[in-house]
Wavefront OBJ file of the C-alpha trace (Angstrom):
o trace
v -32.032 150.569 42.237
v -31.539 154.255 41.966
v -30.156 156.990 39.797
v -26.610 158.090 40.930
v -25.599 159.967 37.792
v -27.283 162.175 35.116
v -25.681 163.451 31.958
v -27.607 165.693 29.365
v -26.344 165.002 26.062
v -27.350 167.582 23.479
v -29.877 169.154 26.027
v -31.432 165.688 26.650
v -32.392 166.351 30.118
v -34.138 169.721 29.440
v -35.967 168.520 26.413
v -37.339 165.294 27.987
v -38.343 167.272 31.300
v -40.183 169.844 28.988
v -41.757 167.448 26.433
v -42.010 163.933 28.308
v -42.301 164.716 32.178
v -44.793 161.906 32.874
v -42.724 159.502 30.741
v -39.539 160.467 32.741
v -41.466 159.840 35.983
v -42.267 156.250 34.672
v -38.506 155.772 33.984
v -37.439 156.664 37.705
v -40.354 154.560 39.048
v -39.048 151.636 37.155
v -35.479 152.091 38.194
v -36.704 152.313 41.686
v -38.644 149.077 41.463
v -35.774 146.878 40.111
v -34.160 145.207 43.082
v -30.420 144.703 42.075
v -29.948 142.047 44.910
v -32.462 139.655 43.176
v -29.945 139.721 40.119
v -26.895 139.181 41.905
v -26.909 135.548 40.479
v -23.995 135.112 38.242
v -21.155 133.100 39.214
v -18.071 134.210 37.371
v -16.096 131.736 35.241
v -13.412 134.465 34.382
v -9.695 133.737 35.524
v -9.485 136.944 37.256
v -12.504 136.374 39.564
v -13.321 132.584 39.270
v -16.249 131.806 41.426
v -16.996 135.486 42.430
v -20.759 136.215 42.419
v -21.866 138.963 40.132
v -24.797 140.877 38.843
v -26.387 139.265 35.929
v -26.701 141.610 33.141
v -29.316 139.389 31.327
v -31.317 139.002 34.459
v -31.150 142.760 35.130
v -32.240 143.474 31.473
v -35.365 141.121 31.999
v -36.369 143.027 35.084
v -36.322 146.357 33.195
v -38.236 144.780 30.163
v -40.895 143.202 32.629
v -41.415 146.555 34.264
v -41.590 148.813 31.373
v -43.623 146.506 29.419
v -46.207 146.501 32.337
v -46.370 150.340 31.608
v -46.959 149.723 27.971
v -43.588 150.703 26.522
v -42.998 148.804 23.344
v -40.078 147.305 21.536
v -39.470 148.494 17.982
v -37.958 146.477 15.464
v -36.960 147.740 11.944
v -36.209 145.206 8.996
v -32.855 146.047 7.199
v -32.905 145.566 3.458
v -29.209 145.765 2.597
v -28.468 147.328 -1.066
v -26.213 145.496 -3.280
v -25.548 148.586 -5.343
v -22.197 149.353 -3.905
v -20.422 146.315 -4.804
v -18.030 146.600 -7.921
v -16.944 144.400 -10.523
v -18.659 140.973 -10.946
v -19.111 140.392 -6.946
v -22.416 139.403 -6.217
v -23.012 138.463 -2.607
v -25.633 136.278 -1.495
v -26.834 138.177 1.596
v -29.855 136.885 3.531
v -31.635 139.640 5.092
v -34.479 137.483 6.427
v -33.391 138.008 9.825
v -31.509 141.403 9.536
v -32.989 144.153 11.757
v -32.335 147.100 14.131
v -34.015 147.259 17.481
v -34.796 149.944 20.021
v -35.194 148.447 23.529
v -38.344 150.399 24.448
v -40.596 153.258 23.070
v -43.527 155.167 24.158
v -44.851 158.222 22.371
v -41.680 159.518 20.615
v -39.128 158.845 23.426
v -36.721 155.801 23.173
v -35.004 154.011 26.013
v -31.910 151.619 25.737
v -30.803 149.740 28.808
v -27.173 148.857 28.477
v -25.100 146.497 30.854
v -22.893 145.502 27.890
v -19.611 146.329 26.267
v -18.508 150.029 25.881
v -19.074 150.161 22.202
v -22.818 149.459 22.487
v -23.384 152.567 24.737
v -21.613 154.706 22.009
v -23.529 152.968 19.188
v -27.030 153.463 20.926
v -26.449 157.197 21.265
v -24.293 158.268 18.317
v -25.933 155.715 15.617
v -28.984 153.874 16.848
v -31.136 156.762 18.338
v -30.277 158.779 15.339
v -31.405 156.283 12.975
v -34.512 155.783 14.665
v -35.216 159.453 14.809
v -34.530 159.722 11.160
v -37.138 156.846 10.764
v -39.528 158.837 12.559
v -40.025 156.655 15.750
v -38.336 158.875 18.430
v -37.311 162.555 18.960
v -35.268 162.131 22.094
v -33.637 159.291 24.102
v -32.663 157.796 27.454
v -29.632 155.581 28.030
v -29.690 153.577 31.196
v -26.262 152.436 32.077
v -24.564 151.409 35.277
v -22.106 153.800 37.325
v -18.506 152.352 37.808
v -19.272 151.105 41.305
v -22.096 148.795 39.953
v -20.238 147.873 36.793
v -17.265 146.665 38.975
v -19.593 144.050 40.283
v -20.303 142.711 36.793
v -18.179 140.665 34.389
v -14.963 142.364 32.898
v -15.562 144.608 30.127
v -18.903 145.984 31.236
v -18.678 149.734 30.492
v -20.003 152.423 32.938
v -21.508 155.931 33.145
v -18.244 157.737 34.110
v -16.303 156.530 30.977
v -19.427 156.980 28.709
v -19.719 160.678 29.784
v -16.111 161.297 29.356
v -16.251 160.034 25.828
v -19.463 161.887 25.017
v -17.888 165.223 26.530
v -14.671 165.060 24.512
v -16.727 163.900 21.277
v -19.065 167.041 21.245
v -22.359 167.107 19.431
v -23.114 166.985 16.082
v -26.036 168.460 13.945
v -27.515 165.027 13.692
v -27.459 164.103 17.264
v -30.706 164.006 19.182
v -31.238 164.824 22.778
v -30.337 162.154 25.055
v -30.500 161.769 28.876
v -27.815 159.283 30.170
v -28.839 157.853 33.588
v -26.173 156.154 35.662
v -27.722 153.758 38.161
v -26.456 152.010 41.153
v -27.707 149.291 43.408
l 1 2 3 4 5 6 7 8 9 10 11 12 13 14 15 16 17 18 19 20 21 22 23 24 25 26 27 28 29 30 31 32 33 34 35 36 37 38 39 40 41 42 43 44 45 46 47 48 49 50 51 52 53 54 55 56 57 58 59 60 61 62 63 64 65 66 67 68 69 70 71 72 73 74 75 76 77 78 79 80 81 82 83 84 85 86 87 88 89 90 91 92 93 94 95 96 97 98 99 100 101 102 103 104 105 106 107 108 109 110 111 112 113 114 115 116 117 118 119 120 121 122 123 124 125 126 127 128 129 130 131 132 133 134 135 136 137 138 139 140 141 142 143 144 145 146 147 148 149 150 151 152 153 154 155 156 157 158 159 160 161 162 163 164 165 166 167 168 169 170 171 172 173 174 175 176 177 178 179 180 181 182 183 184 185 186 187 188 189
């Protein structure tokens, strides 16, 4: 695969180029190592494209995981302890937080990576919430979001978001004082 689009959210490209040039090289290396054609394995069951072969997001994610873990990138999982202090009256929920957590796909140093071949809301959540949370918890100070460009997403299931749509929304949202630097990489086969 290769990078076909670059968007620097809150000076993400400049910050990562300056502070993590070797890690950025690793990211580009991994993207180049993933052979998209090996993941063109999903047969659609959707009405609008029944039987059509598509790229498998699950398989692509596994390929990125394999390559990044080989370079000693690590997954970070943080347990969520939900507070009951905000309930009113005599409502007393029985919330099990045994399996409640938030997770960053990959981290190395203080750089986080999310690889997203899913629905649009996950892309926005990753940059506008998750990366901010992991920054506040002291795990990362910048992030990289790897997403498909429209051409690649059009060969996936319906509803998979893409770089162009994501960038448009981020540009029109603007940045906030809590946003961290994030480099958005749009990839293609």
